[in-house]
VEXDREN-2710 file (C-alpha; in Angstrom, 1 decimal):
% VEXDREN-2710
k/r/px/py/pz
1/GLY/3.6/63.4/52.7
2/ASP/0.1/64.8/52.3
3/VAL/-2.2/63.1/49.7
4/LEU/-3.7/65.8/47.5
5/GLU/-6.1/66.0/44.5
6/VAL/-6.2/69.1/42.4
7/GLU/-7.8/70.0/39.1
8/GLY/-7.6/72.7/36.5
9/PRO/-5.8/73.7/33.3
10/ILE/-2.0/73.1/33.2
11/ALA/0.0/76.3/33.5
12/ASP/3.7/77.2/33.4
13/PHE/4.4/74.1/31.4
14/VAL/8.1/73.4/31.0
15/SER/8.1/69.6/30.7
16/ALA/6.1/66.6/31.9
17/ALA/8.2/66.8/35.1
18/ASP/7.7/70.6/35.6
19/PHE/4.3/72.3/35.4
20/THR/1.6/73.7/37.7
21/VAL/-2.1/72.9/38.3
22/ALA/-4.3/75.1/40.5
23/GLY/-1.2/76.9/41.8
24/TRP/0.6/73.6/42.8
25/ASP/3.9/72.7/41.4
26/VAL/3.5/69.2/39.8
27/THR/6.0/66.6/38.7
28/THR/5.5/63.1/37.2
29/THR/7.6/60.0/37.5
30/ALA/8.0/56.8/35.6
31/THR/5.2/55.2/37.7
32/THR/2.7/57.9/37.1
33/THR/-0.5/56.5/35.5
34/TYR/-2.7/58.3/33.0
35/GLU/-6.5/58.2/32.2
36/HIS/-7.9/59.2/28.8
37/GLY/-4.4/60.1/27.5
38/THR/-0.7/59.7/27.9
39/VAL/2.3/61.7/29.1
40/ALA/2.5/63.1/25.6
41/ASN/-0.8/64.9/26.0
42/LEU/0.5/67.1/28.9
43/ALA/0.7/70.6/27.6
44/GLU/-0.1/74.2/28.5
45/GLY/-3.8/74.8/29.0
46/VAL/-4.9/71.1/29.0
47/SER/-7.4/70.4/31.7
48/VAL/-6.4/67.6/34.1
49/ARG/-7.1/66.2/37.5
50/VAL/-3.9/65.2/39.5
51/LYS/-3.8/63.0/42.5
52/GLY/-0.5/62.4/44.3
53/THR/1.7/63.1/47.3
54/THR/3.6/66.2/48.3
55/ASP/7.4/65.9/48.7
56/THR/9.6/67.7/51.1
57/ALA/9.8/70.7/48.7
58/GLY/6.0/71.0/48.5
59/VAL/5.9/69.7/45.0
60/LEU/2.9/67.4/44.1
61/VAL/4.3/64.1/42.8
62/ALA/1.6/62.7/40.6
63/ASN/0.5/59.2/41.1
64/CYS/-2.3/59.5/38.6
65/ILE/-3.3/62.2/36.0
66/ALA/-6.7/62.1/34.4
67/PHE/-7.4/64.2/31.3
68/GLU/-10.8/65.9/31.3
69/VAL/-13.6/64.2/29.5
70/GLU/-17.0/65.5/28.7
71/ASN/-19.8/64.4/31.0
72/THR/-22.3/63.4/28.4
73/VAL/-24.4/61.3/30.8
74/ARG/-26.5/62.4/33.8
75/ILE/-28.7/60.1/35.8
76/VAL/-31.1/61.2/38.5
77/ALA/-32.8/58.2/40.1
78/GLN/-32.9/55.8/43.0
79/VAL/-30.1/53.3/43.5
80/SER/-31.2/49.7/42.8
81/THR/-27.9/48.0/43.7
82/VAL/-24.7/49.1/45.4
83/ASP/-21.3/47.2/45.6
84/ALA/-19.1/49.5/47.7
85/ASP/-16.2/47.0/47.6
86/ASN/-16.3/47.0/43.8
87/GLY/-17.0/50.7/43.5
88/SER/-20.1/50.1/41.5
89/LEU/-23.9/50.8/41.6
90/GLU/-26.9/50.6/39.4
91/LEU/-29.5/53.2/38.4
92/LEU/-32.2/52.8/35.7
93/GLY/-30.6/49.5/34.7
94/LEU/-27.2/51.2/34.0
95/GLU/-24.0/50.0/35.7
96/VAL/-22.1/52.9/37.1
97/MET/-18.5/52.5/38.1
98/THR/-16.6/54.9/40.4
99/ASP/-12.9/55.4/40.6
100/GLU/-10.3/57.3/42.6
101/PHE/-11.3/60.5/40.7
102/THR/-15.0/60.3/41.4
103/ARG/-16.2/63.2/43.5
104/PHE/-18.8/62.4/46.2
105/GLU/-21.1/65.0/47.6
106/ASP/-24.0/64.8/50.0
107/ASP/-26.7/67.4/49.3
108/SER/-29.5/65.5/51.1
109/VAL/-31.1/66.3/54.4
110/LEU/-28.3/64.3/56.0
111/PRO/-25.4/66.4/54.5
112/LEU/-22.5/64.1/55.6
113/ARG/-19.2/65.9/55.4
114/GLU/-17.3/62.6/54.8
115/PHE/-19.4/60.8/52.2
116/ASP/-18.6/58.0/49.8
117/LEU/-20.2/54.9/48.2
118/GLY/-20.3/53.1/51.5
119/ASP/-22.8/55.6/52.8
120/VAL/-25.3/54.9/50.0
121/PRO/-28.0/52.3/50.7
122/VAL/-30.3/50.9/48.1
123/GLY/-33.2/53.3/47.5
124/ASN/-31.2/56.5/48.0
125/TRP/-31.7/59.2/45.3
126/LEU/-28.5/60.2/43.5
127/ASP/-27.6/62.7/40.8
128/VAL/-24.7/61.1/38.9
129/ARG/-22.6/62.7/36.2
130/GLY/-20.3/60.8/34.0
131/TYR/-19.6/59.3/30.6
132/GLU/-20.0/56.0/28.8
133/GLU/-16.9/53.9/28.4
134/PRO/-16.4/52.1/26.1
135/ALA/-19.0/53.7/23.7
136/GLY/-22.0/51.6/23.2
137/SER/-21.4/49.4/26.3
138/GLY/-24.0/51.0/28.6
139/SER/-21.3/51.1/31.3
140/ILE/-21.0/54.6/32.9
141/VAL/-17.9/56.0/34.6
142/ALA/-19.0/58.5/37.2
143/THR/-17.1/61.7/37.7
144/ARG/-19.5/63.0/40.3
145/VAL/-22.0/61.2/42.6
146/GLU/-24.3/63.5/44.6
147/ARG/-26.9/62.3/47.1
148/ILE/-30.1/64.3/46.9
149/ASP/-33.5/64.3/48.5
150/ALA/-36.2/62.3/46.8
151/ALA/-37.2/63.8/43.4
152/GLU/-40.6/63.8/41.8
153/GLN/-39.3/62.3/38.6
154/VAL/-36.3/60.4/37.3
155/ARG/-34.2/61.9/34.5
156/LEU/-31.6/60.6/32.1
157/ARG/-29.3/62.5/29.8
158/GLY/-27.1/61.0/27.1
159/PRO/-26.6/60.3/23.4
160/PHE/-29.8/59.7/21.5
161/GLN/-30.2/56.2/20.1
162/TYR/-32.9/55.6/17.4
163/THR/-35.0/52.5/18.0
164/THR/-38.6/52.5/16.7
165/GLU/-40.9/55.5/16.9
166/PRO/-42.6/56.6/19.1
167/ASN/-39.8/55.3/21.4
168/PHE/-36.1/55.8/21.5
169/ALA/-33.1/55.0/23.8
170/ILE/-30.6/57.0/25.8
171/VAL/-27.3/55.1/26.2
172/THR/-28.9/51.7/26.4
173/VAL/-32.1/52.6/28.4
174/ASP/-35.4/52.4/26.6
175/VAL/-37.5/55.6/26.6
176/THR/-41.2/55.3/25.8
177/THR/-43.3/58.3/24.7
178/SER/-47.0/58.8/24.3
179/ASP/-49.4/61.4/22.9
180/SER/-49.0/63.4/26.2
181/THR/-45.2/63.5/26.0
182/VAL/-43.9/67.1/25.5
183/PHE/-41.0/67.4/23.1
184/ARG/-38.7/70.5/23.3
185/ILE/-35.3/71.8/22.1
186/GLU/-33.1/73.7/24.6
187/ASN/-31.9/77.3/24.2
188/VAL/-34.7/78.3/21.9
189/GLU/-37.2/81.0/23.0
190/PRO/-40.7/79.8/23.6
191/PRO/-42.9/78.9/21.8
192/GLY/-40.2/77.9/19.3
193/ASP/-38.9/75.4/21.8
194/ARG/-41.9/73.1/21.3
195/LEU/-41.4/70.3/18.8
196/THR/-43.7/67.7/17.2
197/ARG/-42.6/64.1/17.8
198/ASP/-41.6/63.9/14.1
199/MET/-39.4/67.0/14.5
200/PHE/-37.9/65.7/17.6
201/PHE/-36.8/62.4/16.0
202/TYR/-35.5/64.2/13.0
203/LEU/-33.4/66.7/15.0
204/ALA/-32.3/64.4/17.8
205/SER/-30.0/62.1/15.7
206/GLY/-26.5/62.5/16.8
207/GLU/-27.4/64.8/19.7
208/ILE/-27.5/64.7/23.5
209/VAL/-31.0/64.4/24.8
210/GLU/-32.6/64.3/28.2
211/ALA/-35.8/62.5/29.3
212/PHE/-37.9/63.2/32.4
213/GLY/-40.6/60.8/33.7
214/ASP/-41.2/57.6/35.6
215/TRP/-39.1/54.4/35.8
216/THR/-41.2/51.3/35.1
217/GLY/-38.4/48.9/36.0
218/THR/-37.6/48.2/32.4
219/ALA/-38.0/51.6/30.7
220/LEU/-38.3/55.3/31.3
221/ALA/-41.8/56.5/30.5
222/ALA/-41.2/60.1/29.5
223/ASP/-43.6/62.9/29.9
224/ARG/-40.9/65.3/28.6
225/ALA/-38.0/64.9/26.2
226/VAL/-35.5/67.6/25.4
227/ILE/-32.8/68.0/22.8
228/LYS/-29.9/69.6/24.7
END
C-alpha cells in the first residue's frame, strides 16, 4: 500500500510486467500511463522513473512511468509568479510547469524537509532544471525545482536561437550583449576558451549555450555567454 517513486535503468527485463528498477520488482497494468514513450519502449538498460503502489508481495505496481529526457534548460532566477494549484510558475518570462515527477529540494537557509510549490512565494530564488515541450513553445517542464539563497546574477541555459547580432535568444528569452560581454566555450583550456563575438555566433548555432547577467524585465543583459 505504500506509494513509492524510484528511478534508474531497467534491469532483469523479462516483459513489460516483469522487470526491476533500483532493486524494486516492477509490474505494469493496463492503466499504467507513460511519459515520453510507450510500453513498447520498456527494455533492458532504459532509464526510467516509476511511480506507483506496492502490492502485498512487495512488487511496485506502476501508475506512471516516465522515460528519461535530457535536461537542456536551466534557469537560475527569482520567481515572478506562482500558481501552486496549477503547478506552474514563471521565471525570466518563461512558463515552467511541474508534474508528479518533478523533484523539489530546498537548499536555502530555510532548508525545509517537506518542500513543494506551495512553499515558494514570489521573489524566491530557484534553480530549475527541465526541458522545453513542445519544442519552440517556450514552455518548460521542470524535472527539478531547487530553492536557493539569493544569487548575484541570473543564468539561463538552453538551445541557442539566432536573432540579430549582437543579441541572440535562449529558448524564447532575448539575450543582449555588449562590448564588455565575455564569450567562452566550455571544456577548452584557457586562453583557448575565449571567443570573439563573431566566433561565438558562428560556433553556437545548434548548440546549448548559457548566459549570465542581469534580468531587465524583458531581456537578460549578459556579461558572460558560454557555449556548453
